[in-house]
C-alpha positions in Angstrom: 195.1 80.5 68.7 192.6 77.7 69.3 189.8 79.8 68.0 192.0 80.5 64.9 192.5 76.7 64.6 188.7 76.0 65.0 187.8 78.2 62.0 190.9 77.3 59.9 190.3 73.5 60.1 186.7 74.1 59.3 187.5 76.2 56.2 190.5 74.3 54.9 188.5 70.8 55.2 185.5 72.3 53.5 187.6 73.7 50.6 189.1 70.2 50.4 185.7 68.8 49.5 185.1 67.3 52.8 181.1 67.4 53.6 180.2 70.4 55.6 178.9 68.4 58.5 182.0 66.4 58.8 184.0 69.7 58.5 182.1 71.2 61.5 182.6 68.0 63.6 186.3 67.7 62.8 187.0 71.3 63.6 185.1 71.2 66.9 186.8 67.9 67.9 190.3 69.2 67.2 189.7 72.4 69.1 188.3 70.5 72.1 191.3 68.2 72.1 193.8 71.1 72.0 191.9 73.0 74.5 192.3 70.1 76.9 196.0 69.1 76.1 196.7 67.8 79.6 193.7 65.4 79.7 192.8 65.2 75.9 191.1 61.9 76.0 188.8 63.1 78.8 188.3 66.3 77.1 187.2 64.5 73.9 184.3 62.8 75.8 182.5 66.0 75.2 182.3 65.0 71.4 179.9 62.1 71.7 178.0 64.0 74.5 177.4 67.1 72.2 176.9 64.9 69.1 173.8 63.3 70.9 172.7 66.7 72.6 172.6 68.2 69.0 170.2 65.5 68.0 168.2 64.7 71.1 165.6 67.4 70.7 161.9 66.7 70.3 161.1 69.2 67.6 163.6 67.6 65.3 161.5 64.6 65.0 159.3 66.6 62.6 162.1 66.9 60.1 162.1 63.3 58.7 158.4 63.3 58.8 157.9 66.5 56.7 160.6 65.3 54.3 158.7 62.1 54.0 155.4 64.0 53.4 157.1 65.9 50.4 158.1 62.7 48.8 154.6 61.1 49.3 152.7 64.0 47.8 155.2 64.0 45.0 154.5 60.4 44.1 150.8 60.5 44.9 150.0 63.0 41.8 148.8 65.9 44.2 151.0 68.3 42.5 149.7 67.5 38.9 146.0 67.9 40.1 146.8 71.2 41.9 148.4 72.4 38.7 145.3 71.6 36.6 143.0 73.3 39.0 145.4 76.5 39.0 145.3 76.6 35.3 141.5 76.2 35.3 141.3 79.2 37.7 143.8 81.6 35.9 143.3 80.5 32.4 145.8 80.2 29.5 147.9 83.0 28.1 151.6 84.4 28.1 152.9 84.3 31.5 150.2 82.3 33.2 152.2 79.0 33.5 154.9 80.6 35.5 152.3 82.3 37.7 150.6 78.8 38.2 154.1 77.2 39.1 154.7 79.8 41.7 151.2 79.5 43.2 151.3 75.7 43.3 154.8 75.8 45.0 153.5 78.3 47.6 150.5 75.9 48.2 152.8 72.8 48.5 154.8 74.8 51.1 151.8 74.2 53.4 152.3 70.4 53.0 156.0 69.8 52.9 158.8 71.7 54.7 161.6 70.9 52.4 162.4 73.3 49.4 164.3 70.7 47.2 161.4 68.3 47.6 159.0 71.1 46.5 161.2 72.0 43.5 161.2 68.2 42.6 157.5 67.9 42.9 156.6 71.1 41.1 159.4 70.7 38.5 158.4 67.3 37.5 155.0 68.6 36.4 155.5 72.3 35.5 158.8 72.3 33.6 157.5 69.8 30.9 154.3 71.8 30.7 156.2 75.0 30.3 158.4 73.5 27.6 155.5 72.4 25.7 154.1 75.9 25.8 157.3 77.4 24.4 159.2 78.7 27.4 162.9 78.2 27.5 164.1 75.5 29.7 166.5 77.8 31.6 163.5 80.1 32.4 161.3 77.4 33.5 164.1 75.9 35.8 164.7 79.5 37.2 160.9 79.9 38.1 160.5 76.6 39.7 163.8 77.0 41.7 162.7 80.4 43.0 159.0 79.4 43.6 160.2 76.4 45.7 162.2 78.8 48.0 158.8 80.1 49.4 158.5 76.5 50.9 160.8 77.4 54.0 158.7 80.5 54.8 155.2 79.1 54.5 154.5 76.6 57.3 155.4 73.9 58.0 159.0 74.6 57.6 162.2 72.5 58.4 164.1 75.8 58.7 161.8 77.1 61.4 162.1 73.9 63.3 165.9 74.0 63.3 165.8 77.7 64.4 163.4 77.0 67.2 165.7 74.4 68.5 168.8 76.8 68.6 166.9 79.8 70.0 165.1 79.9 73.4 161.9 82.0 73.2 161.1 81.2 69.7 158.4 78.4 69.7 157.6 76.4 66.5 153.9 77.6 66.3 155.0 81.2 66.6 157.5 80.9 63.9 155.0 79.1 61.7 152.5 81.8 62.0 155.2 84.6 61.5 156.3 83.1 58.3 152.8 83.0 56.6 152.5 86.7 55.6 156.2 87.1 54.4 155.9 83.8 52.6 152.8 84.9 50.7 154.6 88.4 50.0 157.6 86.6 48.7 155.5 84.5 46.3 153.6 87.6 45.0 156.9 89.3 44.6 158.3 86.4 42.4 155.1 86.4 40.3 155.7 90.1 39.1 159.2 89.6 37.5 158.4 86.2 36.2 155.3 87.3 34.3 157.0 90.4 33.2 159.9 88.6 31.8 157.7 86.1 30.0 155.8 88.8 28.2 158.7 91.0 27.5 160.6 88.2 25.8 157.5 86.8 24.1 157.8 83.5 25.9 154.9 81.0 26.0 153.6 81.7 22.5 151.9 78.1 22.4 150.4 78.5 25.7 147.1 80.2 24.7 146.6 77.4 22.1 146.6 74.6 24.8 143.2 73.5 26.3 142.0 74.9 29.6 140.9 72.2 32.0 137.3 72.3 33.1 137.0 74.2 36.5 134.7 71.9 38.4 136.3 68.7 37.4 139.8 70.0 38.3 138.6 71.3 41.5 137.1 67.8 42.5 140.4 66.2 41.5 142.4 68.6 43.5 140.2 68.8 46.6 142.2 66.2 48.6 145.4 68.2 48.0 143.7 71.4 48.9 142.5 70.0 52.2 146.1 68.9 53.3 147.3 72.4 54.5 143.9 73.0 56.2 144.2 69.8 58.1 147.9 70.2 59.0 147.8 74.0 60.0 144.2 74.0 61.2 144.9 70.9 63.5 147.9 72.7 65.1 145.8 75.9 65.6 143.0 73.9 67.2 145.4 72.3 69.5 144.7 68.9 68.3 148.3 68.0 67.8 151.8 69.5 68.1 153.9 70.5 65.0 155.8 67.2 65.3 152.5 65.3 65.6 151.1 67.2 62.7 154.0 65.9 60.6 153.0 62.2 61.3 149.3 63.0 60.6 150.4 64.5 57.2 152.3 61.3 56.4 149.2 59.0 56.9 147.0 61.6 55.2 149.4 61.5 52.1 149.5 57.6 52.1 145.7 57.6 52.4 145.3 59.9 49.4 147.9 58.3 47.3 146.9 54.6 47.9 143.0 54.9 48.4 141.8 58.0 46.7 144.1 58.7 43.6 145.4 55.1 43.6 148.7 56.2 42.2 150.7 54.5 44.7 151.1 50.9 46.0 152.9 49.2 48.7 155.8 48.5 46.3 156.3 52.3 46.0 156.8 52.7 49.8 160.4 51.3 49.7 161.8 53.9 47.3 159.9 56.7 49.0 161.3 55.7 52.4 164.6 55.2 51.2 164.8 58.8 49.5 163.4 60.5 52.6 165.5 58.6 54.9 168.6 59.5 53.0 167.7 63.2 52.8 166.7 63.3 56.6 169.9 61.5 57.7 171.9 64.2 55.9 170.0 67.0 57.6 170.1 65.5 61.0 173.8 64.4 60.8 174.8 68.0 60.0 172.6 69.2 63.0 174.4 66.7 65.3 177.9 67.5 64.1 177.1 71.3 64.4 176.4 70.7 68.0 180.2 69.8 68.5 181.1 73.0 66.7 178.7 75.1 68.7 180.1 73.7 72.0 183.7 74.6 71.0 182.5 78.2 70.1 180.9 78.6 73.5 183.5 77.0 75.7 186.5 78.6 73.9 184.9 82.1 74.5 184.9 82.9 70.9 181.4 84.4 70.8 182.0 87.2 73.1 184.9 88.9 71.4 183.2 88.7 68.0 179.9 90.1 69.4 181.8 92.9 71.2 183.6 93.8 68.0 180.5 94.0 65.9 178.4 95.9 68.6 181.1 98.5 69.2 182.1 99.0 65.6 180.2 102.4 65.5 177.9 101.2 62.8 174.7 101.5 64.9 171.8 99.1 65.0 170.6 99.3 61.4 174.3 99.4 60.2 175.1 96.1 62.1 171.9 94.6 60.7 172.9 95.6 57.2 176.4 94.2 57.8 174.9 90.9 59.0 172.6 90.6 55.9 175.5 91.3 53.5 177.6 88.7 55.3 174.9 86.1 55.1 174.1 86.9 51.4 177.7 86.1 50.7 177.7 83.0 52.8 174.5 81.9 51.3 176.0 81.5 47.9 178.2 78.7 49.2 176.5 77.1 52.1 173.0 75.5 52.3 170.3 76.8 54.7 170.5 74.4 57.6 174.2 74.8 57.7 173.9 78.6 57.9 171.5 78.4 60.8 173.7 75.8 62.7 176.9 77.8 62.2 175.7 81.6 62.6 172.7 81.4 65.0 174.9 80.7 68.1 177.3 83.6 66.8 174.5 86.0 66.1 172.4 85.3 69.2 174.2 87.5 71.6 173.9 90.4 69.0 170.1 89.8 68.9 170.0 90.0 72.7 172.1 93.2 72.8 169.8 95.1 70.4 166.6 93.4 71.9 165.5 92.2 68.5 162.5 89.9 68.6 163.8 86.4 68.3 160.6 85.4 66.1 161.1 88.5 63.7 164.9 87.8 63.5 164.1 84.2 62.7 161.8 85.2 59.8 164.5 87.6 58.5 167.2 84.9 58.6 164.9 82.4 57.0 164.1 84.9 54.1 167.9 85.2 53.7 168.1 81.4 53.4 165.2 81.5 50.9 167.2 83.8 48.8 170.3 81.5 49.2 168.3 78.4 47.8 168.3 80.0 44.3 171.3 82.2 44.3 174.2 80.4 42.3 176.8 78.9 42.6 175.3 76.6 45.5 171.5 76.8 45.1 169.9 73.6 46.1 166.5 74.4 44.7 167.9 75.5 41.5 170.1 72.4 41.3 167.2 70.2 41.4 165.1 72.4 38.8 168.1 72.5 36.5 168.4 68.7 36.6 164.9 68.1 35.8 165.1 70.8 32.9 168.5 69.3 31.7 170.2 72.7 31.7 173.3 74.2 33.2 173.0 76.5 36.3 174.9 79.3 34.5 172.1 79.5 31.9 169.6 80.5 34.7 171.5 83.6 36.0 169.9 86.2 33.6 166.4 84.9 34.8 167.2 84.5 38.5 168.5 88.1 38.9 165.2 89.9 38.8 163.6 87.5 41.1 166.3 87.7 43.7 165.8 91.4 43.7 162.0 91.0 44.1 162.4 88.7 47.1 165.2 90.9 48.4 162.6 93.7 48.5 160.3 91.6 50.7 163.2 91.1 53.1 163.7 95.0 53.3 160.0 95.3 53.9 160.2 92.9 56.9 163.1 94.9 58.2 161.2 98.2 58.0 157.8 96.8 59.1 158.5 94.1 61.7 154.8 93.7 62.1 154.6 91.9 58.7 156.1 89.0 60.7 154.9 89.6 64.2 151.2 90.6 63.7 149.8 87.1 63.1 151.6 85.3 66.0 150.2 88.1 68.3 146.7 87.7 66.9 146.9 83.8 67.3 148.1 84.3 70.9 151.6 82.7 70.5 
């Protein structure tokens, strides 16, 4: 009965419009209070303890730093210089600007760990450029929203940091390495339908008439942005700093580039950047803290074991269970954001992972791929919301363009299931 109450309170409050973090915390607190009816007030002491326990983890310090990095590189003009360099490399022509948008979003994935921040940085530059070249605004918003989803696969990644906190045996460096190849494959998979749709529907008629930036000049302008992922990822690989320290290094590198190299930022710009990053980080970390209360309720009430036993003994077999989990997460991903999916479902799914002896790093990449799909799957698609706001279009207008790109990235997820070494080869080579 208490377990039923736990999920009922969570679902009802969420449907009433209560923020998901508050719904998790309220449901967990209510279940804890009722489970300790004789000493309710003493039982409720578990609420602040688990609120703090959910937040007091060293890897989580990287989240506000990487969110701040995304905002700094957005304001510093790095994205526009990378776009010019990419155009100079691939040239002008039908379907080339969508290709550039996806490549730049993938590259910025090596700087910032936030999908919405990536969508904002790329969308601010690319959507206007694509509109000038004759691409429909709804198509441009779809491409940018989908491209930004590769951000949580290509390291550094906020999603991998959250997963590493929840799962023992999955280190942040191993997850970062594991996400690299699937992230690149996801980007390539998005390029194919994006370019195909552009050429099939005759989009970008004006693109070939626009000037092509000079290659050497655009490379020199973009070189500081190109060096950022090398510094961040190379420094971690060389052992100069941990992922958390790498986020701090990236912040100071971004400030140096923006203030002294490109001179597009001043001290006056720091306040809105810090305010915007602080608000977004606070939302993420508050949800993480409140989910700690919900997870404590799940474990102490004995909810996880019966669910695990029911799934494991359903007669579906290993791959049948995996298919069921993916279909369930695809459905949930249409309504919940990625961090919430991790916080709610990883404690439930972890015993199943252990039962089938699935590699925790491989499963983390698979789950993150699913979350990436959810970031541009209507009706709740955080990346698509950002790009649609920039393009000034309704999300319903993007459905026809988003469908083929969802299918393409879904095929990458199937490939990772069939060939786990796509995720596990690089961590093994690097010694993680």
